[in-house]
Short mmCIF file of the C-alpha atoms (twelve columns), coordinates in Angstrom:
data_MODEL
# 
_entry.id   MODEL 
# 
loop_
_atom_site.group_PDB 
_atom_site.id 
_atom_site.type_symbol 
_atom_site.label_atom_id 
_atom_site.label_alt_id 
_atom_site.label_comp_id 
_atom_site.label_asym_id 
_atom_site.label_seq_id 
_atom_site.Cartn_x 
_atom_site.Cartn_y 
_atom_site.Cartn_z 
_atom_site.pdbx_PDB_model_num 
ATOM 1   C CA . UNK A 1   -0.075  -0.041 -0.079  1 
ATOM 2   C CA . UNK A 2   2.890   2.348  0.890   1 
ATOM 3   C CA . UNK A 3   4.440   1.627  -2.503  1 
ATOM 4   C CA . UNK A 4   1.105   2.537  -4.320  1 
ATOM 5   C CA . UNK A 5   0.737   5.716  -2.501  1 
ATOM 6   C CA . UNK A 6   4.374   6.556  -3.238  1 
ATOM 7   C CA . UNK A 7   3.941   5.814  -7.071  1 
ATOM 8   C CA . UNK A 8   0.583   7.951  -7.118  1 
ATOM 9   C CA . UNK A 9   2.391   10.681 -5.455  1 
ATOM 10  C CA . UNK A 10  5.389   10.760 -7.796  1 
ATOM 11  C CA . UNK A 11  3.069   10.594 -10.743 1 
ATOM 12  C CA . UNK A 12  0.892   13.564 -9.564  1 
ATOM 13  C CA . UNK A 13  4.136   15.578 -8.810  1 
ATOM 14  C CA . UNK A 14  5.378   14.760 -12.369 1 
ATOM 15  C CA . UNK A 15  2.011   15.922 -13.793 1 
ATOM 16  C CA . UNK A 16  2.024   18.985 -11.664 1 
ATOM 17  C CA . UNK A 17  5.581   19.755 -12.741 1 
ATOM 18  C CA . UNK A 18  4.595   19.324 -16.542 1 
ATOM 19  C CA . UNK A 19  1.640   21.460 -16.108 1 
ATOM 20  C CA . UNK A 20  3.756   24.206 -14.693 1 
ATOM 21  C CA . UNK A 21  6.329   24.227 -17.481 1 
ATOM 22  C CA . UNK A 22  4.111   23.467 -20.422 1 
ATOM 23  C CA . UNK A 23  4.021   26.215 -23.062 1 
ATOM 24  C CA . UNK A 24  0.968   28.200 -23.321 1 
ATOM 25  C CA . UNK A 25  -1.105  27.322 -26.407 1 
ATOM 26  C CA . UNK A 26  -1.377  30.418 -28.899 1 
ATOM 27  C CA . UNK A 27  -4.875  31.876 -28.764 1 
ATOM 28  C CA . UNK A 28  -5.529  32.041 -32.403 1 
ATOM 29  C CA . UNK A 29  -4.287  28.379 -32.749 1 
ATOM 30  C CA . UNK A 30  -6.998  27.446 -30.066 1 
ATOM 31  C CA . UNK A 31  -9.766  29.268 -31.803 1 
ATOM 32  C CA . UNK A 32  -8.743  27.760 -35.186 1 
ATOM 33  C CA . UNK A 33  -8.697  24.300 -33.678 1 
ATOM 34  C CA . UNK A 34  -12.082 24.793 -32.059 1 
ATOM 35  C CA . UNK A 35  -13.454 26.020 -35.413 1 
ATOM 36  C CA . UNK A 36  -11.956 22.967 -37.275 1 
ATOM 37  C CA . UNK A 37  -13.774 20.635 -35.037 1 
ATOM 38  C CA . UNK A 38  -17.034 22.697 -35.341 1 
ATOM 39  C CA . UNK A 39  -16.436 22.406 -39.121 1 
ATOM 40  C CA . UNK A 40  -16.587 18.712 -39.058 1 
ATOM 41  C CA . UNK A 41  -19.709 18.508 -36.944 1 
ATOM 42  C CA . UNK A 42  -22.837 17.423 -38.639 1 
ATOM 43  C CA . UNK A 43  -25.365 19.079 -36.694 1 
ATOM 44  C CA . UNK A 44  -26.271 22.689 -37.464 1 
ATOM 45  C CA . UNK A 45  -26.462 23.509 -33.802 1 
ATOM 46  C CA . UNK A 46  -22.814 22.776 -33.176 1 
ATOM 47  C CA . UNK A 47  -21.093 23.306 -36.529 1 
ATOM 48  C CA . UNK A 48  -19.833 26.634 -37.961 1 
ATOM 49  C CA . UNK A 49  -22.177 28.336 -40.370 1 
ATOM 50  C CA . UNK A 50  -19.260 29.366 -42.668 1 
ATOM 51  C CA . UNK A 51  -16.587 27.575 -44.576 1 
ATOM 52  C CA . UNK A 52  -13.408 26.984 -42.866 1 
ATOM 53  C CA . UNK A 53  -11.393 29.815 -44.613 1 
ATOM 54  C CA . UNK A 54  -14.018 32.271 -43.667 1 
ATOM 55  C CA . UNK A 55  -13.700 31.373 -39.939 1 
ATOM 56  C CA . UNK A 56  -9.882  31.382 -40.356 1 
ATOM 57  C CA . UNK A 57  -10.242 34.976 -41.657 1 
ATOM 58  C CA . UNK A 58  -12.431 36.065 -38.660 1 
ATOM 59  C CA . UNK A 59  -9.970  34.539 -36.180 1 
ATOM 60  C CA . UNK A 60  -7.090  36.330 -37.880 1 
ATOM 61  C CA . UNK A 61  -8.806  39.709 -38.101 1 
ATOM 62  C CA . UNK A 62  -9.987  39.556 -34.423 1 
ATOM 63  C CA . UNK A 63  -6.331  38.968 -33.432 1 
ATOM 64  C CA . UNK A 64  -5.170  41.868 -35.570 1 
ATOM 65  C CA . UNK A 65  -7.755  44.217 -34.149 1 
ATOM 66  C CA . UNK A 66  -6.845  43.149 -30.469 1 
ATOM 67  C CA . UNK A 67  -3.187  43.551 -31.275 1 
ATOM 68  C CA . UNK A 68  -3.651  47.194 -32.633 1 
ATOM 69  C CA . UNK A 69  -5.700  48.125 -29.606 1 
ATOM 70  C CA . UNK A 70  -3.045  46.748 -27.118 1 
ATOM 71  C CA . UNK A 71  -0.207  48.512 -29.075 1 
ATOM 72  C CA . UNK A 72  -2.247  51.620 -29.186 1 
ATOM 73  C CA . UNK A 73  -2.934  51.649 -25.429 1 
ATOM 74  C CA . UNK A 74  0.841   51.748 -24.890 1 
ATOM 75  C CA . UNK A 75  0.961   54.675 -27.287 1 
ATOM 76  C CA . UNK A 76  -1.596  56.648 -25.429 1 
ATOM 77  C CA . UNK A 77  0.707   56.747 -22.471 1 
ATOM 78  C CA . UNK A 78  4.251   56.275 -24.050 1 
ATOM 79  C CA . UNK A 79  4.208   58.211 -27.193 1 
ATOM 80  C CA . UNK A 80  5.923   61.622 -27.098 1 
ATOM 81  C CA . UNK A 81  4.314   62.863 -30.403 1 
ATOM 82  C CA . UNK A 82  1.003   64.451 -30.061 1 
ATOM 83  C CA . UNK A 83  -0.189  63.289 -33.340 1 
ATOM 84  C CA . UNK A 84  0.739   59.731 -32.344 1 
ATOM 85  C CA . UNK A 85  -1.228  59.960 -29.237 1 
ATOM 86  C CA . UNK A 86  -4.484  61.158 -31.335 1 
ATOM 87  C CA . UNK A 87  -3.780  58.347 -33.714 1 
ATOM 88  C CA . UNK A 88  -3.590  55.794 -30.914 1 
ATOM 89  C CA . UNK A 89  -6.904  57.022 -29.639 1 
ATOM 90  C CA . UNK A 90  -8.621  56.594 -32.843 1 
ATOM 91  C CA . UNK A 91  -7.073  53.151 -33.152 1 
ATOM 92  C CA . UNK A 92  -8.518  52.152 -29.926 1 
ATOM 93  C CA . UNK A 93  -12.011 53.548 -30.813 1 
ATOM 94  C CA . UNK A 94  -12.112 52.191 -34.439 1 
ATOM 95  C CA . UNK A 95  -10.704 48.648 -33.689 1 
ATOM 96  C CA . UNK A 96  -12.869 48.277 -30.687 1 
ATOM 97  C CA . UNK A 97  -15.908 49.179 -32.772 1 
ATOM 98  C CA . UNK A 98  -14.795 46.822 -35.596 1 
ATOM 99  C CA . UNK A 99  -14.050 44.123 -32.916 1 
ATOM 100 C CA . UNK A 100 -17.550 44.284 -31.619 1 
ATOM 101 C CA . UNK A 101 -19.074 44.095 -35.053 1 
ATOM 102 C CA . UNK A 102 -17.082 41.025 -35.947 1 
ATOM 103 C CA . UNK A 103 -17.789 39.330 -32.597 1 
ATOM 104 C CA . UNK A 104 -21.459 39.851 -33.349 1 
ATOM 105 C CA . UNK A 105 -21.185 38.251 -36.714 1 
ATOM 106 C CA . UNK A 106 -18.961 35.413 -35.202 1 
ATOM 107 C CA . UNK A 107 -21.548 34.680 -32.653 1 
ATOM 108 C CA . UNK A 108 -24.351 34.321 -35.395 1 
ATOM 109 C CA . UNK A 109 -22.094 31.934 -37.500 1 
ATOM 110 C CA . UNK A 110 -20.875 29.883 -34.470 1 
ATOM 111 C CA . UNK A 111 -17.173 30.991 -35.017 1 
ATOM 112 C CA . UNK A 112 -14.928 30.863 -32.045 1 
ATOM 113 C CA . UNK A 113 -12.651 34.022 -32.001 1 
ATOM 114 C CA . UNK A 114 -9.546  34.332 -29.832 1 
ATOM 115 C CA . UNK A 115 -10.087 35.765 -26.334 1 
ATOM 116 C CA . UNK A 116 -6.597  37.349 -26.226 1 
ATOM 117 C CA . UNK A 117 -3.842  38.192 -28.694 1 
ATOM 118 C CA . UNK A 118 -1.512  35.506 -30.061 1 
ATOM 119 C CA . UNK A 119 1.972   34.639 -29.224 1 
ATOM 120 C CA . UNK A 120 3.526   36.763 -31.857 1 
ATOM 121 C CA . UNK A 121 1.468   39.759 -30.864 1 
ATOM 122 C CA . UNK A 122 2.413   39.261 -27.197 1 
ATOM 123 C CA . UNK A 123 6.045   39.427 -28.080 1 
ATOM 124 C CA . UNK A 124 5.343   42.534 -30.389 1 
ATOM 125 C CA . UNK A 125 3.522   44.349 -27.423 1 
ATOM 126 C CA . UNK A 126 6.430   43.375 -25.018 1 
ATOM 127 C CA . UNK A 127 9.172   44.543 -27.407 1 
ATOM 128 C CA . UNK A 128 7.305   47.958 -28.064 1 
ATOM 129 C CA . UNK A 129 6.516   48.352 -24.262 1 
ATOM 130 C CA . UNK A 130 10.488  48.193 -23.589 1 
ATOM 131 C CA . UNK A 131 11.020  51.330 -25.749 1 
ATOM 132 C CA . UNK A 132 10.783  54.817 -24.692 1 
ATOM 133 C CA . UNK A 133 10.817  58.328 -25.991 1 
ATOM 134 C CA . UNK A 134 11.586  58.789 -29.698 1 
ATOM 135 C CA . UNK A 135 12.641  55.095 -30.034 1 
ATOM 136 C CA . UNK A 136 8.973   54.279 -28.956 1 
ATOM 137 C CA . UNK A 137 7.448   56.745 -31.376 1 
ATOM 138 C CA . UNK A 138 9.583   55.377 -34.278 1 
ATOM 139 C CA . UNK A 139 8.883   51.684 -33.533 1 
ATOM 140 C CA . UNK A 140 5.120   52.221 -32.892 1 
ATOM 141 C CA . UNK A 141 4.878   54.215 -36.180 1 
ATOM 142 C CA . UNK A 142 6.706   51.506 -38.123 1 
ATOM 143 C CA . UNK A 143 4.571   48.694 -36.713 1 
ATOM 144 C CA . UNK A 144 1.487   50.733 -37.463 1 
ATOM 145 C CA . UNK A 145 2.553   51.186 -41.123 1 
ATOM 146 C CA . UNK A 146 3.542   47.523 -41.419 1 
ATOM 147 C CA . UNK A 147 0.517   46.207 -39.769 1 
ATOM 148 C CA . UNK A 148 -1.959  48.438 -41.792 1 
ATOM 149 C CA . UNK A 149 -0.304  47.438 -45.102 1 
ATOM 150 C CA . UNK A 150 -0.728  43.858 -44.175 1 
ATOM 151 C CA . UNK A 151 -4.249  44.376 -43.053 1 
ATOM 152 C CA . UNK A 152 -5.295  46.077 -46.100 1 
ATOM 153 C CA . UNK A 153 -3.793  43.241 -48.088 1 
ATOM 154 C CA . UNK A 154 -5.581  40.573 -46.046 1 
ATOM 155 C CA . UNK A 155 -8.915  42.504 -46.158 1 
ATOM 156 C CA . UNK A 156 -8.826  43.032 -49.919 1 
ATOM 157 C CA . UNK A 157 -8.102  39.373 -50.538 1 
ATOM 158 C CA . UNK A 158 -10.949 38.430 -48.184 1 
ATOM 159 C CA . UNK A 159 -13.390 40.799 -49.984 1 
ATOM 160 C CA . UNK A 160 -12.769 38.631 -53.151 1 
ATOM 161 C CA . UNK A 161 -12.489 35.242 -51.541 1 
ATOM 162 C CA . UNK A 162 -14.980 35.248 -48.605 1 
ATOM 163 C CA . UNK A 163 -18.096 33.105 -49.060 1 
ATOM 164 C CA . UNK A 164 -20.277 34.261 -46.303 1 
ATOM 165 C CA . UNK A 165 -22.211 37.487 -47.332 1 
ATOM 166 C CA . UNK A 166 -22.107 39.004 -43.607 1 
ATOM 167 C CA . UNK A 167 -18.433 38.685 -43.223 1 
ATOM 168 C CA . UNK A 168 -17.987 40.073 -46.799 1 
ATOM 169 C CA . UNK A 169 -20.135 42.941 -45.952 1 
ATOM 170 C CA . UNK A 170 -18.128 43.624 -42.784 1 
ATOM 171 C CA . UNK A 171 -14.801 43.436 -44.755 1 
ATOM 172 C CA . UNK A 172 -16.138 45.877 -47.372 1 
ATOM 173 C CA . UNK A 173 -17.405 48.170 -44.836 1 
ATOM 174 C CA . UNK A 174 -14.199 48.049 -42.918 1 
ATOM 175 C CA . UNK A 175 -11.628 48.345 -45.674 1 
ATOM 176 C CA . UNK A 176 -11.980 52.226 -45.971 1 
ATOM 177 C CA . UNK A 177 -11.435 52.715 -42.256 1 
ATOM 178 C CA . UNK A 178 -8.142  50.560 -42.462 1 
ATOM 179 C CA . UNK A 179 -6.971  52.468 -45.437 1 
ATOM 180 C CA . UNK A 180 -7.716  55.637 -43.717 1 
ATOM 181 C CA . UNK A 181 -5.661  54.556 -40.691 1 
ATOM 182 C CA . UNK A 182 -2.702  53.784 -43.177 1 
ATOM 183 C CA . UNK A 183 -2.876  57.232 -44.846 1 
ATOM 184 C CA . UNK A 184 -2.973  58.849 -41.380 1 
ATOM 185 C CA . UNK A 185 0.031   56.963 -40.077 1 
ATOM 186 C CA . UNK A 186 1.995   57.407 -43.300 1 
ATOM 187 C CA . UNK A 187 1.460   61.233 -42.940 1 
ATOM 188 C CA . UNK A 188 2.461   61.185 -39.238 1 
ATOM 189 C CA . UNK A 189 5.607   59.229 -40.116 1 
ATOM 190 C CA . UNK A 190 6.456   61.795 -43.010 1 
ATOM 191 C CA . UNK A 191 6.187   64.447 -40.455 1 
ATOM 192 C CA . UNK A 192 8.461   62.793 -37.925 1 
ATOM 193 C CA . UNK A 193 11.431  62.824 -40.346 1 
# 
């Protein structure tokens, strides 16, 4: 009996140790995984109401929006350039609104969205958080330019390829705002030189 108790105690300690040292699963990967399971479900109640590629777009768009919000929250307190602070406020407002709209659509389509930013985004936020002054302003500006170029590209491709009419309408409505953000941040960047 003592031997069995000892074996169980060692096994429990090993599982606890592994749990403490396991890597955190990426939030977008988790959402994609849940959506893949839903996609193979045969009942309308539990399956996603869109094709898998549309669900993947929704997950990626949600992560991008949350990332922009988190980066911009940093900018509202760390940026030294007044125009960047105004831009960051606009980003928080616009991406929060778009995120709420996307979440409402996802809910009706039974798409699981990530509940936090993914691992790459967490790293980008941590890297930006470590910067101060003019270095912060330059890094935030460069990140916003790069992210918005990528987002415009992603949304334009989605506009052509999405099958779901509600997601496509969201994309087509949102593209002008994203392009406006890109124009704004490019003007700010040009003024910083």
